[in-house]
N, C-alpha and C positions, 0 to 999 in steps of 0.2 A: 597668045603669049601669056605665060603665068608670071606673076610677080610675087616673090617670096621674101619673107623676113623671119628671122629666128632670134630667140633669146635663149642662149644655152646657159646651163647651170644657174637657173633662177632659184633663189633660196626660198622656195615654197613647195609644199607637197603637191604632186600632180593631181591627187584626189581633190584638192581644193579648187583647182582651176578648171578641171574637166567640165563641170556643169556650166560654167560660163562660156566655154568653147562650144558646147552644144547649143547654147542660146544664140550665138551669132553665126553659126555655120549655115550657109545657104541664103543669108541676108545680103542686101546691098551694103557696101562698105560704109557709107555715110549713116545708114540706119543702124548698123552694128556699133558704130562709134557712139551714137546717141544712146543706145541701150546700155553700153558699158559705162557711160559717163555717170549714170544714175544708180549704178549698182554699188552697194556699200562695202564690197569685199576688196581686200588688198590684192587679190589675184586679178581683179577687174582692171586695176591700174596697170599691172604688168601686161595683160593681154591687150589693153588699149594702146600702150606704147608700141607693141609689136605691130598692131594693126595700122597705126599711124605711120610706122616705118615702111610697111608694105605699100601703103597709099603713096608715100613719098617716092618710093622706087618706081611706081607706075607713072608719076607725074614728071619724072626726070627725062627730058627728051634726049639727053646724051646717051642714056642706057637703052633707049627704046627705038633705035633707028630713026631718030628725028621726030617722033610723035609723042605727045603727052596725052595721057588718058585722064578723062574726067572721073573724079571719085564717085559721082552719082551713077556711072555706068559700070562700076566694078562690083563683082559679087565675090563673097567669101566662099570659095569652093572647098577649102580645106583648112580647118583649124584643129591642129593636133597637139596634144599635150602628152609628151613621153616622160617617163621617169628617168632622172639622171643618176649620177653616183650619190651614194649616201655617206655622210660623215658619221663615223661611229665614235661616240664619246662615252665616258663612264662617269656615273654619279656615285660617290661613296655613300654607303648606307651603314646602318648600325651593325656592330659586332664584326667589322672587317669585311662585310659583303660589298658588292658593287652591282648596280643596276645599269644596264645599257641604255643609252639614249641614241636614237637614230635621227639625225638631222637630214631630212630628205631634200633633194633638189629636183628640178624639172627642166625639160627642154620644151619651150613654147614655139610652135611653128605656125605661121599664118600664110595662106596662099590665096591670091586674088586673081581673077580673070575678068576680062572685059565681057560685057553682055553680048557684044557683037560676035564674039568668037565661040560662044557656047552653042 
């Protein structure tokens, strides 16, 4: 049984979060949380929140047919960072020109599975 959590429309570029997702993919959930806790990046905070949410989904016995899963037995099988919609803005420049500003967003998805089911 897979436990999934997503953060849609995160106000950060997907390029900035993807190396952090590569860092935690394939690791145990508690180990991945420890790795992200000491990363200085803003995207690490976002990814950590999504990972904590997925662990919380695994620990909720109401969602999991009466059983709660131990976070030490959960593995990050999928950490995916997809690009979201882009806000397009205009910055005025000299002599009536305008430069485009792209404010990018990302969709952060984390999927956990119990080590017993792999």
